[in-house]
N, C-alpha and C positions, 0 to 999 in steps of 0.2 A: 329570361331572367328583363321581368321590366328593370329597364334605368332609370336611373333618381334624376339624371337630366339628360336631355338631350340639347345639343349644339348644333346648328344652325350655320352653313356655311352657303347663301351666296355666289355662284360662279359666273367669270365671262372673262374671257381670256387675260390671266393670269398667267400662260404659262412659264414666266418667267421670277416667280412667287406664289404659287399657291402647292410646291412639294412644301417651303419653308413654317408656313402656317399651318399644315400638318403634321410632320416632324412636331413644332414644338405642343400638339393639342395630343398629341399616341405619346407623351412621356411626362404625362398630370400626373400628380401620385395620387389624384383621382378616378377610382377602379370605373364606377358603378358611373357610364355615359355612353350616349350613340353618337356620332356626327354626323348630321343630315347632308350630300353632300346636292346641292339646287344648280345644275348649269342652265342659266338663261341662253342659251343660246351662241358660243361659244363660235368663234370662227380660228381659235390656232390650236396650240396643244392642251391645251385645260381638256378637253373632254377623257383624252389618253391618259395624262398625270390622275384623274379622278377617278377613274377607274381603276389603274394601277392599286393603288391604294387602298377601292372597295376589294381588291382581288385578298388584295393580302391580309386586309383583317375585315376581313367580311364579318365578324363578330359586333363589330362596333361601331363601321361604317356604311351608308345607306349610299348610295348614289343616285339622283334622277334626272333624267337631263329634261326639256323644253323648248316651247321655242321662243322665242325673245319678248321681253316681256315686261322687259324692265328692272331692278333691283325688288322693287316697290310688291309688286305679285311671284318675284321666288321667292322674297320673305313669305307672303300668306305662304304659298306650299309651301314652302318647311314647318310651318308649324298645325298645319293640318295632319303631318305625318307623323307631326312629337308622339314620340309614347312618355316620357320622363312630367318625374310630377313640376320640375324646372327647368325652362331653357335658357338659354345661349345665346345670341350673335356676334359669329367670330366675321371680319370682311374678310375676305381672302387673298390680300394682302399683306396680311397683324399676324402679329406672334404673340402671344399667349406667356406666360413664367408658371411651370411642373406645377404651382403650390395654388393657382387662380382657383379650383372649381375645389380644392377642400377649403380653402381660408372662405367663400362666399355663401361655402354649401352648409358651415357651421355656423356661421350668421344663422341664415335662414330656418335652421333645424331651430337655433337658442331661441331664436326670437316670431319664428313664425311669419315670418314676414310678404309680403306678394312680388316685392324688388329688394334686392338689394348689388349695392352695386360699390365701384371702388376706382381712385383718381387714376389714370392710365401717366404712361410716358409718352409724347407728342416728341418724333422722330421728324425733322426738318429736311427741309430741300437740301440744307448741306452739312450737314450733317451733325445741325443743333439737337441738343434733348432736352423737352424743359418736362416739369411733372407739370399735368393740366388735370382738370376733374375732382380737386380738392374741397371739402366743404369742411366748414364748423360744425360737424355732427358727432357728438359721443359713440364710441363702437358697441355701447351695450345697453343701446335706449332708441326704442323705435321712434319714428316722425311719420308726418304725410306728403302726398307730394308733391301741395302745397307749399312746405315749409323744401325744398325740392327747389320750388321754382320759386320764390322768392332772393335763395343766394344764386341763381344761376344766371343771372341777368341776361347770356345767348347764348354760351353753351348747353350744346346739342348735341348726343352720341349716342344711339340703342346698343353701343361695345361696352364693356366693362361693366354689364352688368347683369343679373339670374332675372328673372320672371319664371312666376307663378303660372305653369301653361294655362289652369285655370280661369287663371285670372284674367290676360292678357287675348282667351282666345278671343274674346269679346270685341276686341280692336284692329280691324284693317286696313293692312299698311295701306296711303293709297297707290298712285298706277305711275302718279308724273314723277320726278326726277326729286331729288332733297325728300326722299318722303322718311326719311329718319329723321329729320327735323322736325317733320310735320306729326310724327306718329308720338315721339317719345312725349312730346310737353299734352296732347290731351290724353294718353294713361295714366301722367301724373297727377294732373289733373282727377282723378276720379281715385286715385291709389288713395288708400287709407292707413300703410302699415307697408312704411320703406326701412331701410338700415342697411350703415354704411362699414367700411371697411377700409382703415384710412393707411395700407400698402398697396399703392402700382401694379400692377400685376398684369396689363396689358398692352400692349406696345404698337401706337400706332405709326405708321409708316405713312408719308405721305410720299406720290411722288408726279411726275411732271407731267405724266399723261392721266392723273388723276383730272374730276370732274373740279374736285373745292379745290386744286391747285391753279384751275384757269381762273383768270378776272375776264375773259372777256366769251368764253363759251356759250354758245345760245342755250346751251340748256338749265346755264346759270338760271334764265329765267322760269327757274322749274319749281325756286327758294318764294315767287311770289306768292303760285298759288298754296305752297306750304304752310307758309304764314298768312292767309287766306283759311285753308284748313283747320287751324290752330282753331282762327278764330267762331269759326261755325261750327265745330266738332268737341272742344272743350266743354266741362262740365260750366254749367252757365253758375251753381253755388261757386264757382274760383275763379270767378269771372276779375277777383278784388287783386288774385297774383301771377293771372293770364294776361288783362290785362299788360300791366309795368313789363315781364316782359316780352308781349308783344312787342312793342315801343321801341325796346332794348335791342332784340333782335332785328329790328326794321334797321334802326341809329345803326349795327354792326354792320349787316351785308350793304348799307348807304359804302358803309367807309371802305370795307375788305374786296366789293366788286364796282370800283370809281367807271368802269366801261360805261354801268346801268347805273349811274346812281338818281338818276332822276325818276327813272321807274320806282325807289324803294321813298322814294320823297311822297311821288303820286299814291301810293302803299299809306301809305300814312294819311292822307290825307283821307280816304277811302275808311281808313280803321278811325276817323277821329273821334266822333261816336264814341265808341265801344271806348275809345282807350281815357278820355276824360272822363265821362261817365265813371267808370270803374276803377282806377290809378288816386293812390294818395299820394299825393304831390306832400307833404308831409314825410313820407316816408321813399320821396325818391324824387331827393332837393334835385341833385344834378340830373335825371330824366328832365326836368320841368323846365332845366332853362335851358336845355337842346329840344324841347318842346315847342316852347312861348316863340322861338327865333321861324319855325314852320307854319306856327297854328296863325301866326297874329303879321298879317300885313304882306306877308311871305311873296315871293313871284320872283321867276327864275327863268334865266334864261334861256329865250328857244335852242335845241338839238339842231340847225338847221345851215349848215354853212351857206355862204356866198361866195361862189368865185367872178371874176371878170375873165373874157377874152374878146377882146372886140379888134377888128382890124383883118376879121378872116385872113391870121397868118396860122402856118403852121406849130406845136406845140413843139419845144426845145427836147430835147431827149431827159435833159435834167423837170422839166415841168411837167413832161409826163407820168415820172415817176414819182415825181411828190402827190400828184394828183389818186397816182394810182393805188399810193400806200398809206389816204387819209383810213380808212374805213383799217382800223387796225393798228392805226397809234396815237391820233388823236380822238377819234372818233370809234362809233362800233356801229354793225348795220343798220342798228335801227334809227339811224342820224337821217340827216334829207340835207340831200348834195344838189345846190344850183348852180350852173355857169351860166352867167346874166351876159349876154352878147347880143348884135343885132337881131336876134331871130324874138328874144321875146321885153326888147327894151326901145322905147323908142325918145332913136336916135334927135328927130324934130321937136322935141318940148319944150326944150332951152334951146336958143339962140347960140347962148353959149356955151353948151353942149357940141354942137354943130357943127360951131367954128373949130373946137379941141380937136373933135374927131375927125375934120378937112385936115386940120395941122395936123396931125398920124399922133398925136399925143392919146394914146389909149388908153393911158393905165390914169389919166385924170376923169377920163370918159368912167374908163374903171371904179375909181372913187366917190364919182357922182352921184353911180345908180345903187351901189352897196350902199353907203350912207342912209339914202332914203327909204331903202331896204328897211333897215335898224330903225331906222324913223317911224314905219309903219307897220311891220311887225314883227321888229325884234329876230335878234340870232348870231351868227359870228359872218366878219369880212374877213376874210381871209387874201392870201397873194401867193399866187403861184409859186411863188419864189420857196414859198414858207417848206418845213421839211417837220410834219410832225412827230413825239416823240414820245409821249403821253398822253392818256387819256385828259382830256380838257371840262371832262362834264362834273366833278368833284367843282371847279371853278363857278360855273355857270351856276349855280346853285347857293354861293355863297357874297352873294352881291348883283346889283342891276345890273351892275355896267363895268366893264374890263378895259385896262389897256392895260402897255407895258413900254419897259425905258427903255432906248435901243444903245442910249448910251447918258453922257454925264450931260448932253446937253439937246438932247429931242426925245419926241414920242414915237414909237414904231408904227407907222403905219402898217403896217403888212399884216397885225390881225389883233385884232379890236373885236371886243362882242358887246351887245345890250339888250334889254327888253324894248315894248313896242311903246313909244311916246316918251322916251324921256329926254329929258331938259339935257343931260350935256352932249346927246346930238344933235337937236335942234342946235347949240349954239355951236358945235362943231361945226355942223352945214354951213350954217351963216355964214362966218368966217370964210369958210371954206370957198365960197361964193363970191363972196371980196374981193378975192384974190386967186382967180378963178387959167387968170391968165399965165400966173406964173406953174413952172410945172412942178413944187414942189408945193402945191397949194394944202395938201392933207398935212404936212409936215406944221406947218408955218399956225393953220388954223387949232391940233393940235399942241401945239406948246402952247399958242398964246394963251386958249380957254385952260387946260388942265396946271403948266409950269408959272404963266405970269396972273391970271386970275386967281388960282386958286392956293398961287405959292404950293405947286409943289416941288422939292426941288431934290435933285439925286443928290444920294450921300454913300461909300460905298460904304457907311455903318446899316442900312439898307442890304445891298451885298451882301453883308457876313453876319448879317441875323437869321439864325437858323432855326425862327419862331415864327414871326412876322415878317415877308419880303414882302411890304407894303404899305401905301398910304393912302388915303381916304380920303375925300372931297363929297358933297352934296349931303353933308348928312348920313354918309359913312355907308349912304345906297353904289359910289363908285369907287373900286378899286384901281389904285395905274402898280404894279407889277412890278421888283428889279427885275434887273436888266436878265439874270441866270434862269426866272421863271419866264417869260414867251419869248425873249431875245434872242439868246447864247443858252446855246449848253456845256456848262462844266463842266459835265461828266460828276456829276457829285447826287444825280439824281431828283435835284427837283425842276429838273427846263421839263415844259409840257409841247415846246415847238422849238426849233433854229431859225431863224431869222436877219442872216449878217444886212447890214447896210448894202454888201451891194455882194454879187456871189465870188466867194472863196476861189482864187485860180490858185493853182499848179506847177513848182516848175518843179525842172530834174536837172538834179547837179552831182557829179560822177554816179549814175543807173541809180540813186537813191532820189525817190519821188518827196517833195515836202510842200507841204501846204500855207500857205501866204497870206496871213490876217493882220487886219487892221492894229493900232499901236495903241487904241484903247481898251478893244477886243485880249491884245498881247498880256499887257498890262492889269489889268482887273483878275485875268488867270492864273497871275503867277501870284499875288494876291490873295484870290480866296483859295487854293490851293496849297500857299503856305499859313491858311488861317483857319480853313477848316480838319488840315493833320494837327494842327495844335488841339480842337474842339475832337477828335477823335482819340486822341492821345489823352486829354483830361476825360473824356467821359468813361474809359477802357481802364481809369487810373479810381474814377464810382464804381464803376460795375463789379473791381475786383473786391473795393471796400463793401459792397453790398450783400454779396459772393459771402465774405465772412459772416456777414453779421447774418446770412437765413442760415447760414454751418450753422455757428449758437444754437439759435434758435433752436435745428432741426433737431442736434442735440439734446437742450432743453427738453421738446418734446414725446423726441425716444424714450428719455427716461421713463417720461411721465405717459406712457402710451406703456411700457414695462411690466411697471409697476400696477396700472389695471389690472393687465393679465394676470400676473401673478397673484391680484389678488380673485379673478376669477376661477382661480389655478383653486386656492386654493380651499372657494366653495363646492367646486366640484369632489375635490380628491378622493369623496367619503363613498360617489356613486365611480366605482373602482372600475366597475363592466364598459361604461362608456369614455371613460378617459383616452382611447386611442379617439375618440372623434375629434380630441381639440390640442391645436397646436401649443408647442412651447412659446415660450418670451421669444427667444432668442430666434425661429422661423419661422414666426411672424415678421420679427422687426430685420429682416433681412438683413444680419446684420454679417453673414458672409454670403453671398449670394456665388452660385458657380455657374455662369453663361454657357447653355444647356443649349439654345443655340448655333454656339461655334462648336461643341462636343457632339455634337450631332453631327457634322459633317467629316469627325474624326474616326465616329466608330457607330456601329450601326443601329439605330432606335431603340432598339431592347432591351444592347445592353447599358443606353446610357438612363433608362428608363430605371431598367434591377438598380445600377448603382447610385440615381439619383435615389431610390425609395428604401434600397438599406443605408446609404447615408442618414435619410430624413430618421430612419428608425432607430437607428442608434441613439443617434445622438433627441429624439423623444423618449427613451427608456434611462438616460444615464439624467437627463433634468429632468422626468419627473420622479425617478425615485430619489436622487435630490428633494426635491417639494414634500414628497411622502412620510423623507425618514426623518423629516426634523418635526420636533415636538410642537405641541396645536397650537402652543400661544407665540411659539417664536414666525410659525409662519400665518399667523394673523399679524 
């Protein structure tokens, strides 16, 4: 018998999650469906699990195994095997609620939609649960795919949706990563009839090993190809909706993937004409503000690190460790890292440099050549003593030159950056050369130009400003950050690097190791800890107040939806032969929710399914009997 719905599940190395996914599908209250498992060359125990379920449920589950080609090709293969009038994609590490197929198919049957979608539960890495994918749509109306794109901003997921098979077969998934990000906007741009079910039934589970949980994985760059795919393949008639959606998605990726933020800005520039010519900024004022920054005289600091090592000495263990871990902490694999030394620098190009070199003041020589490189080519000047903590790429996109306070009296010379030709570097270089006979020539130069000439004064208020931890100069093209951003790691998640005034020493007393720090660091750390704790407490109080507000609003929405459903039931009550196809309001609103994913761990899946089916049947029967037995005028 031909199934009404085909569920396509791409499988690749998910032995820890696949059984849970399949168990959640097998307890669906909707019966006319098939499951198409497409193993994409798994190397773990996933094939054995898939085969076991296919053997045990041969009437509903079909299992295929193919060579590894990525999730996009696996989805295409599943579509080619689908027999149902509608199809659904479920990721093999996610789960769905028992009523999902029934509720979405009901909307498809009543409204004759090509795509039906619902919100979803997002389970975070730290067990936090949020509801995402909600839309301001009525459940009894039909919309277009462009209506979906208008409200989507950057939310893209192929799951939690039901698609008419005949409609989506004309759209193939691309082979690169982030195939779902590429595919769905294209499909929506052509969709003429979509409908919405407001109850979340899909559970999206994030894991440490998933691509979307990574901020630096090389496969992340597949999202660049995904955005290009949207621009190239979306419906030209929907360009006014696709353009702002694409811009918002690119900006979101820029924030979400900080290691490659510069790549996304380059993509914004690549799509500049398409975005500007097709976006109505009166409808997107916030987007206009963000794009104006990049499209008007924007200049990013190159992701090119220069560190120095003169004197032909051996690196210390700590220095070598700092350099070895720069890729993966401060920058990613696509950054350039150059060591400035005797092989690529001319020591004799200036008599003062030759003198400093002969005197063994190699750090002065290094500062000279790093400063020149930034003036000529732009980039990041780095000391071997700096420990990377967090990707610095976002900072490189927000200003044309950046520095950081070392303490309340000086600017750190161990990490700074600038675009080529910025006047601040020339001024610092001139003062540096005037004091080159002193070991702290660069510290003197930075203090004179930034703190004295431009009157940038350190204050503790700057350190505790959780929104803007920097001061500006040179028409806001230069930023000088608080010590907790570039100089010290205070443990509150804001530091990009850690460069103490001098290497921290260790001391052991009574068998316990202590780290010795300078008094400024210690005093600031104590004050930061206290103020940050107060900040977190106040934010938690506000969150609880917000939760109360949203709870009352959710209750109000629940009443309204129950009323709309009761009206629909009144209209349908004369069609008694079809009454079983319509859920009652109590079930739809999930007033009572049984966590079947826990029940199935205690009882066989078939027993849980039978129990759930009987429970729903009893509840529906009682509810509809109550509605039908009401007098006509009272029901209306």
